[in-house]
C-alpha positions as CSV (number, residue, x, y, z in Angstrom):
1,M,-36.3,-10.1,1.1
2,K,-38.9,-12.5,2.3
3,A,-41.8,-13.5,-0.1
4,T,-44.4,-12.0,2.2
5,K,-42.8,-8.6,1.9
6,R,-42.1,-8.8,-1.8
7,I,-45.8,-8.8,-2.7
8,G,-46.3,-5.2,-1.9
9,I,-43.5,-3.8,-4.0
10,T,-44.7,-2.2,-7.3
11,A,-42.9,-2.6,-10.6
12,L,-41.9,1.1,-10.5
13,V,-40.2,0.7,-7.1
14,S,-38.4,-2.4,-8.3
15,A,-37.1,-0.5,-11.3
16,L,-35.9,2.3,-9.1
17,I,-34.0,-0.1,-6.8
18,V,-32.3,-1.6,-9.8
19,I,-31.2,1.9,-10.9
20,V,-29.8,2.7,-7.5
21,I,-27.9,-0.6,-7.4
22,I,-26.3,0.2,-10.8
23,L,-25.3,3.7,-9.7
24,L,-23.7,2.4,-6.5
25,G,-21.8,-0.1,-8.6
26,V,-20.4,2.7,-10.7
27,V,-19.0,4.7,-7.8
28,A,-17.5,1.6,-6.0
29,Y,-14.4,1.3,-8.2
30,A,-12.2,1.7,-5.2
31,F,-13.0,-1.9,-4.1
32,A,-12.4,-4.0,-7.2
33,Y,-11.2,-4.1,-10.8
34,P,-14.0,-5.0,-13.2
35,P,-14.4,-8.0,-15.5
36,T,-15.5,-6.9,-18.9
37,K,-17.5,-9.9,-20.2
38,T,-20.7,-7.9,-20.6
39,T,-21.9,-4.5,-22.0
40,T,-23.3,-2.8,-19.0
41,E,-24.1,-5.4,-16.4
42,T,-23.1,-4.8,-12.8
43,T,-20.6,-7.5,-11.7
44,T,-19.4,-8.3,-8.2
45,V,-15.7,-8.9,-7.7
46,S,-13.7,-9.0,-4.4
47,G,-16.4,-7.3,-2.5
48,G,-17.3,-4.5,-4.8
49,T,-19.4,-3.8,-7.9
50,V,-18.7,-1.8,-11.0
51,T,-19.9,-1.5,-14.6
52,V,-17.8,-0.9,-17.8
53,S,-19.2,-0.1,-21.1
54,K,-18.5,-2.3,-24.1
55,A,-16.9,0.6,-25.9
56,A,-14.5,1.4,-23.0
57,A,-13.6,-2.3,-22.5
58,S,-12.9,-2.6,-26.3
59,A,-10.7,0.5,-26.2
60,I,-8.7,-0.8,-23.3
61,G,-8.3,-4.1,-25.1
62,A,-6.7,-2.3,-28.0
63,L,-4.0,-0.7,-25.8
64,K,-0.3,-1.5,-25.8
65,I,1.0,-1.3,-22.2
66,G,4.5,-1.5,-20.8
67,L,5.3,-2.3,-17.2
68,I,8.8,-1.4,-15.7
69,L,9.7,-3.3,-12.5
70,P,12.7,-2.7,-10.3
71,L,13.1,-6.4,-9.4
72,T,11.2,-9.5,-10.5
73,P,7.9,-11.0,-9.3
74,A,9.9,-13.5,-7.3
75,D,10.1,-11.0,-4.4
76,D,6.5,-11.9,-3.4
77,S,6.2,-8.2,-2.6
78,W,6.1,-5.0,-4.6
79,N,7.0,-6.5,-8.0
80,Y,4.9,-9.7,-7.5
81,N,1.8,-7.7,-6.7
82,A,2.2,-5.2,-9.5
83,Y,2.9,-7.9,-12.1
84,N,-0.1,-10.0,-11.0
85,A,-2.5,-7.1,-10.8
86,M,-1.6,-6.2,-14.4
87,Q,-2.0,-9.8,-15.5
88,K,-5.5,-9.9,-14.0
89,L,-6.5,-6.9,-15.9
90,K,-4.9,-8.3,-19.1
91,S,-7.0,-11.5,-18.7
92,E,-10.1,-9.3,-18.5
93,Y,-9.4,-6.8,-21.3
94,N,-6.9,-8.8,-23.5
95,F,-4.6,-5.8,-24.1
96,S,-1.0,-6.1,-25.2
97,L,1.4,-6.2,-22.3
98,S,5.2,-6.1,-22.1
99,T,7.2,-6.3,-18.9
100,S,10.8,-5.2,-18.2
101,E,12.3,-6.5,-15.0
102,N,15.3,-5.8,-12.8
103,I,15.4,-2.1,-13.9
104,A,17.4,-0.6,-11.1
105,S,17.3,3.1,-11.8
106,G,15.5,5.8,-13.7
107,T,18.3,5.9,-16.2
108,D,17.9,2.2,-16.9
109,A,14.1,2.7,-17.2
110,A,14.7,5.0,-20.2
111,V,15.8,2.1,-22.4
112,P,12.5,0.0,-22.4
113,A,10.4,3.2,-22.2
114,Q,12.0,4.6,-25.4
115,Q,11.7,1.2,-27.2
116,W,8.0,1.0,-26.4
117,A,7.4,4.6,-27.5
118,S,8.9,3.8,-30.9
119,S,6.7,0.7,-31.1
120,G,3.4,2.6,-30.6
121,Y,2.7,1.9,-27.0
122,N,0.0,3.9,-25.3
123,V,0.8,3.5,-21.6
124,V,4.0,3.0,-19.7
125,V,3.8,2.1,-16.0
126,F,6.9,3.2,-14.0
127,M,6.6,1.0,-10.9
128,G,8.4,2.9,-8.3
129,G,9.4,6.4,-6.9
130,Q,13.0,5.8,-8.1
131,Y,11.6,6.4,-11.7
132,Q,10.0,9.7,-10.9
133,Q,12.5,11.8,-12.9
134,E,12.5,9.5,-15.9
135,A,8.7,9.3,-15.9
136,N,8.6,13.1,-16.1
137,T,11.3,13.3,-18.7
138,F,9.6,10.6,-20.8
139,G,6.3,12.4,-20.3
140,G,7.7,15.6,-21.7
141,Q,9.0,13.7,-24.8
142,Y,5.8,11.8,-25.5
143,P,2.7,13.8,-24.6
144,N,0.3,11.3,-26.1
145,I,1.6,8.4,-24.0
146,M,0.3,8.1,-20.4
147,S,3.2,7.7,-18.0
148,V,1.8,6.0,-14.9
149,C,4.2,6.8,-12.0
150,V,3.6,4.7,-8.9
151,D,4.7,6.1,-5.5
152,C,5.6,9.4,-7.1
153,T,4.9,12.9,-5.7
154,V,5.8,15.1,-8.8
155,A,4.0,15.5,-12.1
156,N,5.7,18.1,-14.4
157,Y,3.4,17.2,-17.3
158,S,-0.3,16.5,-17.6
159,N,0.3,13.1,-19.0
160,V,2.2,11.9,-15.9
161,Y,-0.5,9.9,-14.0
162,R,0.4,9.5,-10.3
163,I,-0.6,6.7,-8.0
164,W,0.6,7.7,-4.5
165,L,1.0,5.4,-1.6
166,D,0.6,6.2,2.1
167,L,1.7,3.3,4.3
168,S,1.2,5.1,7.6
169,G,-2.2,3.4,8.4
170,G,-0.8,-0.1,7.7
171,G,2.4,0.7,9.7
172,F,0.4,2.0,12.6
173,V,-1.9,-1.1,12.8
174,L,1.1,-3.4,12.6
175,G,3.0,-1.3,15.2
176,A,0.0,-1.5,17.6
177,M,-0.1,-5.3,17.2
178,A,3.7,-5.4,17.7
179,G,3.5,-3.4,20.9
180,M,1.0,-5.9,22.3
181,V,2.7,-9.1,21.1
182,S,6.3,-8.2,22.1
183,K,7.8,-9.7,25.2
184,A,11.1,-7.9,24.9
185,H,9.7,-4.4,24.1
186,S,12.5,-4.1,21.5
187,F,11.8,-3.5,17.8
188,G,13.6,-3.1,14.6
189,L,12.6,-1.5,11.3
190,V,14.4,-2.2,8.0
191,G,13.6,0.0,5.0
192,G,14.7,0.3,1.4
193,G,14.9,3.9,0.0
194,D,14.1,6.6,2.6
195,I,11.3,8.1,0.5
196,P,8.1,9.7,1.9
197,S,5.8,6.7,1.5
198,I,8.3,4.3,3.1
199,W,9.1,6.8,5.9
200,Q,5.4,7.3,6.6
201,G,5.1,3.5,7.1
202,H,8.0,3.5,9.5
203,E,6.6,6.5,11.4
204,G,3.2,4.9,11.6
205,F,4.8,1.7,13.0
206,I,6.8,3.6,15.6
207,A,3.6,5.4,16.7
208,G,1.7,2.2,17.0
209,V,4.4,0.6,19.1
210,T,4.6,3.6,21.3
211,Y,0.8,3.6,21.7
212,T,0.4,0.0,22.9
213,S,3.7,-1.1,24.4
214,P,3.3,-1.5,28.2
215,A,6.9,-0.5,28.6
216,T,9.2,2.1,27.1
217,P,10.2,0.5,23.8
218,T,13.7,0.3,22.3
219,I,13.5,1.0,18.6
220,K,16.2,0.8,15.9
221,N,15.3,2.2,12.5
222,T,17.5,1.3,9.5
223,F,17.4,2.2,5.8
224,E,19.6,0.0,3.5
225,A,22.4,1.7,1.5
226,F,21.5,-0.2,-1.7
227,A,17.8,0.4,-1.2
228,W,15.0,-2.0,-2.2
229,A,17.2,-4.6,-3.9
230,D,19.5,-5.0,-0.9
231,I,18.3,-8.4,0.2
232,A,21.7,-9.3,1.9
233,G,21.8,-5.9,3.7
234,A,18.2,-6.3,5.0
235,E,18.9,-9.8,6.2
236,T,22.0,-8.7,8.0
237,S,20.2,-5.7,9.6
238,A,17.3,-7.8,10.8
239,T,19.6,-10.6,12.1
240,N,21.5,-7.9,14.1
241,D,18.2,-6.6,15.5
242,Y,17.1,-10.0,16.6
243,T,20.6,-10.7,18.1
244,A,20.4,-7.5,20.0
245,G,17.1,-8.5,21.6
246,A,14.3,-7.3,19.3
247,D,11.5,-9.8,18.9
248,V,9.6,-7.9,16.1
249,V,11.1,-6.4,12.9
250,F,9.1,-4.3,10.5
251,S,10.0,-4.6,6.8
252,S,9.0,-2.1,4.1
253,G,8.7,-4.3,1.0
254,D,10.5,-5.5,-2.2
255,G,13.8,-7.3,-1.6
256,I,13.8,-5.9,2.0
257,D,10.9,-8.2,2.7
258,V,12.9,-11.2,1.4
259,G,15.9,-10.4,3.6
260,V,13.9,-9.6,6.8
261,L,11.6,-12.7,6.5
262,G,14.7,-14.9,5.8
263,A,16.4,-13.6,9.0
264,A,13.2,-14.2,11.0
265,M,12.8,-17.7,9.7
266,A,16.5,-18.5,10.6
267,Q,15.9,-17.6,14.3
268,P,15.3,-20.3,16.9
269,A,11.7,-21.3,17.5
270,S,12.0,-20.0,21.0
271,P,11.8,-17.3,22.0
272,Q,9.2,-16.3,19.4
273,V,10.2,-13.6,16.9
274,W,8.0,-11.8,14.5
275,A,8.4,-10.0,11.1
276,T,6.1,-8.2,8.7
277,N,5.8,-7.7,5.0
278,V,4.3,-5.1,2.7
279,Y,2.2,-5.2,-0.6
280,T,1.0,-8.8,-0.6
281,N,-1.0,-11.2,1.6
282,L,2.1,-13.4,2.3
283,T,0.1,-16.2,3.8
284,A,-1.5,-16.9,0.4
285,I,1.9,-17.0,-1.3
286,E,4.4,-18.3,1.3
287,P,2.4,-20.2,4.1
288,A,5.7,-21.6,5.4
289,D,6.4,-18.1,6.8
290,N,3.3,-18.1,8.9
291,R,5.0,-19.0,12.1
292,I,6.9,-15.7,12.2
293,L,4.4,-13.5,10.3
294,L,2.9,-10.7,12.5
295,G,1.0,-9.4,9.5
296,S,0.9,-8.1,6.0
297,I,0.2,-4.7,4.6
298,V,-1.8,-5.7,1.5
299,I,-2.1,-3.3,-1.5
300,D,-4.8,-3.5,-4.1
301,Y,-3.0,-2.4,-7.3
302,A,-5.6,-3.7,-9.8
303,T,-8.1,-1.0,-8.9
304,P,-5.9,2.1,-9.4
305,F,-4.3,0.5,-12.5
306,N,-7.8,-0.1,-13.9
307,K,-8.9,3.4,-13.1
308,A,-5.9,4.8,-14.9
309,L,-6.7,2.8,-18.0
310,L,-10.4,3.7,-17.9
311,D,-9.4,7.4,-17.5
312,F,-7.1,7.1,-20.5
313,V,-9.7,5.7,-22.9
314,N,-12.3,8.1,-21.6
315,N,-9.9,11.0,-22.2
316,N,-10.1,11.9,-18.5
317,W,-6.4,11.1,-17.7
318,H,-4.6,14.4,-17.7
319,W,-3.2,15.3,-14.2
320,G,-4.5,11.9,-13.1
321,Y,-4.0,11.0,-9.4
322,T,-5.1,8.2,-7.1
323,K,-4.1,7.9,-3.4
324,V,-3.7,4.4,-2.0
325,D,-4.1,4.4,1.7
326,M,-6.1,2.6,4.4
327,A,-8.9,5.1,4.4
328,S,-9.5,4.6,0.6
329,G,-10.0,0.8,1.1
330,L,-7.0,0.1,-1.3
331,L,-4.7,-0.8,1.6
332,R,-5.4,-3.2,4.5
333,V,-3.6,-5.2,7.1
334,Q,-4.0,-9.0,7.2
335,P,-2.8,-10.3,10.6
336,G,-0.7,-13.5,10.4
337,P,-2.6,-16.7,11.1
338,D,-0.5,-17.6,14.2
339,V,-0.9,-14.2,15.9
340,P,-2.9,-14.5,19.2
341,T,-6.6,-13.9,18.4
342,A,-7.1,-11.0,20.8
343,I,-4.1,-9.1,19.3
344,A,-5.3,-9.7,15.7
345,Q,-8.8,-8.5,16.7
346,A,-7.4,-5.4,18.3
347,G,-5.4,-4.6,15.1
348,L,-8.5,-5.1,12.9
349,A,-10.6,-2.9,15.2
350,L,-8.0,-0.1,14.8
351,Q,-8.1,-0.7,11.0
352,S,-11.9,-0.3,11.0
353,D,-11.6,3.0,12.9
354,I,-9.2,4.3,10.3
355,V,-11.4,3.1,7.4
356,E,-14.5,4.6,9.0
357,G,-12.7,8.0,9.6
358,Q,-12.8,7.8,13.4
359,I,-9.0,7.7,13.5
360,V,-7.3,10.1,11.1
361,I,-3.5,10.0,10.6
362,T,-1.8,13.1,9.2
363,F,1.7,14.5,8.5
364,A,2.3,18.2,8.0
365,S,3.2,18.8,4.3
366,T,5.7,21.1,2.7
367,S,4.9,23.1,-0.4
368,G,6.5,20.4,-2.5
369,G,4.2,17.8,-1.2
370,S,6.6,15.8,1.0
371,P,5.9,15.4,4.7
372,Y,7.2,18.2,6.8
373,C,9.1,16.0,9.3
374,F,10.6,13.9,6.4
375,V,12.5,16.9,4.9
376,N,13.1,18.7,8.2
377,T,15.3,16.7,10.6
378,G,17.7,17.4,13.4
379,S,17.4,18.8,16.9
380,A,15.8,22.0,15.8
381,Y,12.7,20.0,14.9
382,A,12.7,17.5,17.7
383,S,9.7,19.1,19.5
384,T,7.6,18.8,16.3
385,C,8.9,15.7,14.6
386,G,10.2,13.5,17.4
387,D,9.2,9.9,18.1
388,T,9.6,9.8,21.9
389,T,6.1,10.1,23.4
390,L,2.5,9.4,22.6
391,T,0.1,9.8,25.5
392,V,-3.6,8.9,25.2
393,P,-6.2,9.9,27.8
394,S,-7.3,6.9,29.8
395,G,-10.8,7.0,28.2
396,G,-9.4,7.6,24.7
397,G,-9.3,11.0,23.0
398,T,-6.7,13.3,21.3
399,P,-3.2,12.0,21.9
400,T,-0.4,14.3,23.1
401,G,3.3,14.1,22.3
402,N,5.8,15.0,19.7
403,M,5.2,12.2,17.2
404,A,5.8,12.9,13.5
405,A,2.5,11.1,12.8
406,Q,-0.4,13.0,14.2
407,F,-3.7,11.5,15.3
408,N,-7.0,13.2,15.8
409,Y,-8.2,10.5,18.2
410,L,-7.1,7.2,19.7
411,P,-9.2,4.8,21.8
412,A,-7.8,3.8,25.2
413,V,-5.6,0.7,24.7
414,S,-7.7,-1.0,27.5
415,S,-10.8,-0.6,25.3
416,L,-9.4,-2.6,22.4
417,P,-10.8,-6.2,21.9
């Protein structure tokens, strides 16, 4: 505010402004995890502001937390992001943290979880939907320990705190960019476990491609037999996609990213091929991949982890739940630096429309919480769940077609930047 305008503001109004700023900071947790160096000061981090009381910060600092990872942080993806998010929080709060890596299944996860329970741990983070059954079994055995189950749909006990991912918005934005950048109009998708969140990302990508591709696209959708750790299988599938003529392959994270990105980097420089990754801003980690990177679906894990810990020490954690999607601001797409500027801008414009609520992506749900089209497949459901058409009125509006992903509105492709 300029000095000439500041003169007329009274001390009372100034105090009210300060109060409003503090209140806005409290509700803005969805944009940043908070440093805890002060008692109640509002601090700005990564574009957001939040306050944490000294008592809550001290209580979090006294916790013993265990983190179970399916692979290692070397994947530059799911495990890398979760590990680093927890390390950031540890640096702020100074809690005790133990990490168990390369835990392939829920049965394997029981070993470190039980060891931590017998050592007085307060929180165990099960990093993956493959641990859902074990997280619930463990939750029933240890009601005073908070079991944070990431990418899980089911909580059988009140101490199972769910962080649910919805990749559909990120998949849609990358798919729309892929439809515009592709010369071959041929696309591959390679996934790990065929679970709802991953499936939604794939369906979003398919919808985005169908929305912007100027020609009828050829799409091959693959889920690896050995799931997220199947680096070799993902590399083979992506290589086969490129060999068959695809010039864009979508990857859904973890070791799948490693395999798909490796296959893309092994392709000749011409014709240009593209690949994607999920969970991290790959340009900041592996800039050597920039020449083939269409874009990254970037997840903010620090914020929901922080919220879970705050809820725990404030005794507000029972039946805890946080949804991570594009609309929440916890998920975003970062276009690759070598993507043509107009295409990157078009993707970011669609992302803004989703964040602002102009575009809403939905999937019909079953009573169990899974997407309707995910659990109901086959010809009997083709008219509801198919991926064959997506027609948008020339001026923009409500799309028609039988896509699994449903949209309330889409702008005309010609209106995009």
